[in-house]
C-alpha positions in Angstrom: -0.1 -0.1 0.0 3.5 2.7 -0.1 1.6 3.4 -3.6 -1.4 2.6 -5.3 0.3 1.4 -8.1 1.3 -1.3 -5.9 -1.5 -4.5 -7.4 -3.7 -6.5 -4.7 -2.6 -10.1 -3.6 -3.2 -12.6 -7.0 -5.4 -15.6 -5.5 -2.6 -18.0 -5.0 -1.5 -15.3 -2.2 -3.3 -15.9 0.2 -5.7 -18.5 2.3 -9.1 -17.6 3.4 -8.8 -20.4 6.6 -12.1 -21.7 8.3 -12.5 -24.8 10.0 -13.5 -26.9 6.7 -10.3 -26.0 5.5 -8.5 -29.0 4.4 -4.3 -30.5 5.3 -4.4 -30.2 1.4 -5.1 -26.9 0.7 -3.2 -25.7 3.4 0.0 -27.9 1.9 -0.3 -26.4 -1.4 -0.6 -23.3 0.2 2.7 -23.7 1.9 4.7 -25.6 -1.0 3.6 -22.0 -2.8 5.2 -19.8 -0.3 7.9 -22.1 1.3 9.4 -23.8 -2.0 11.6 -21.5 -4.1 10.1 -20.8 -7.5 10.6 -18.2 -10.2 7.2 -16.3 -8.6 9.0 -12.9 -7.5 8.9 -11.7 -4.0 5.3 -12.4 -3.3 4.1 -12.4 0.2 1.4 -15.1 1.4 -1.4 -14.5 3.9 -2.7 -16.9 5.6 -5.9 -15.0 7.2 -7.6 -16.6 10.1 -5.5 -19.3 10.4 -6.7 -19.9 14.2 -9.9 -21.5 12.3 -8.0 -24.4 11.1 -8.9 -28.0 13.2 -6.5 -29.4 15.3 -5.7 -32.0 12.8 -4.9 -29.4 9.8 -3.3 -27.6 12.3 -0.8 -30.2 13.1 -0.2 -31.3 9.8 0.4 -27.7 8.6 3.1 -27.1 11.4 4.8 -30.2 10.4 4.6 -29.3 6.5 6.5 -26.0 7.3 9.1 -27.4 9.6 9.5 -30.0 6.7 9.6 -27.0 4.0 10.9 -24.1 5.8 14.5 -25.6 4.7 14.3 -25.1 1.5 13.3 -21.2 1.4 15.5 -19.2 3.7 13.8 -15.7 2.1 9.5 -16.8 2.2 7.6 -14.3 3.1 4.9 -15.5 5.3 2.1 -13.6 7.5 -0.5 -15.8 9.8 -3.1 -13.3 10.7 -5.2 -15.0 13.7 -7.8 -13.4 15.9 -6.6 -12.5 19.6 -9.6 -13.6 21.1 -8.1 -16.7 20.1 -4.6 -16.8 20.6 -4.3 -20.4 22.8 -5.4 -21.8 19.4 -2.8 -24.8 17.8 -1.1 -22.2 15.2 -0.9 -18.5 17.0 1.0 -21.0 19.4 3.0 -23.1 17.8 4.0 -19.3 15.4 4.3 -17.3 19.2 8.2 -16.6 19.2 7.3 -14.2 16.0 4.2 -12.9 17.2 3.9 -8.8 16.6 0.5 -6.6 17.9 -0.5 -4.6 14.5 -2.4 -1.8 14.2 -2.8 -0.7 10.7 -0.9 2.1 10.1 -2.8 4.5 7.8 -5.9 6.1 8.3 -9.2 4.0 7.6 -9.5 7.4 4.4 -5.9 6.2 2.9 -6.9 2.3 2.7 -9.8 3.1 1.4 -8.7 5.2 -1.3 -6.4 2.8 -2.5 -8.6 -0.2 -2.9 -11.1 2.1 -4.9 -8.2 2.8 -7.4 -7.8 -1.2 -7.2 -11.4 -2.3 -7.5 -13.0 0.6 -10.3 -14.5 -0.7 -13.4 -12.4 1.5 -16.1 -15.4 1.6 -18.7 -18.8 2.0 -17.3 -20.6 -0.6 -18.7 -23.9 -2.4 -19.0 -22.4 -4.8 -15.9 -22.8 -5.3 -12.4 -20.2 -2.7 -11.7 -22.7 -0.4 -12.5 -24.9 -1.2 -9.3 -22.3 -0.1 -6.9 -21.0 2.9 -5.9 -19.0 5.0 -8.2 -18.6 2.1 -10.7 -17.0 -0.2 -8.0 -16.9 -4.3 -9.1 -17.2 -5.2 -5.4 -19.4 -4.3 -2.5 -21.2 -5.0 0.3 -24.5 -5.1 0.9 -25.9 -6.1 4.4 -29.0 -5.6 6.7 -29.4 -5.6 10.5 -32.8 -7.6 9.5 -32.8 -11.3 7.8 -34.1 -11.9 4.8 -35.2 -8.1 3.2 -33.9 -9.2 -0.4 -30.8 -8.8 -0.5 
């Protein structure tokens, strides 16, 4: 986010973890991160790694321990909910823990995202539904089932 021209992460750089995330999915992600290839200087991010099941977390740690020796310059960020810091993955990587507070103001983060998610040529696409021709949007309601 240092420059509006820096790209957003690509699909292969982010793993959004849920309790249903499989060991295979985590393994593929860790291999992309830890096995050197000509992929450039990507930053890999596991979101909500504290949501992984105990079994998947154990297998992920074992694989990480085996693969980290192949690449000493890997860039991996693991984001967890601070209320679940005693679950398996946050505990295993606790020596690397950094409590982070966003360093940019919310308005600056919003401008950066708007720059990347705005449709260049407005047409009769779904982007015309969202404010300022954005190709993504959030639709929410305080009441369930009101036609979202």
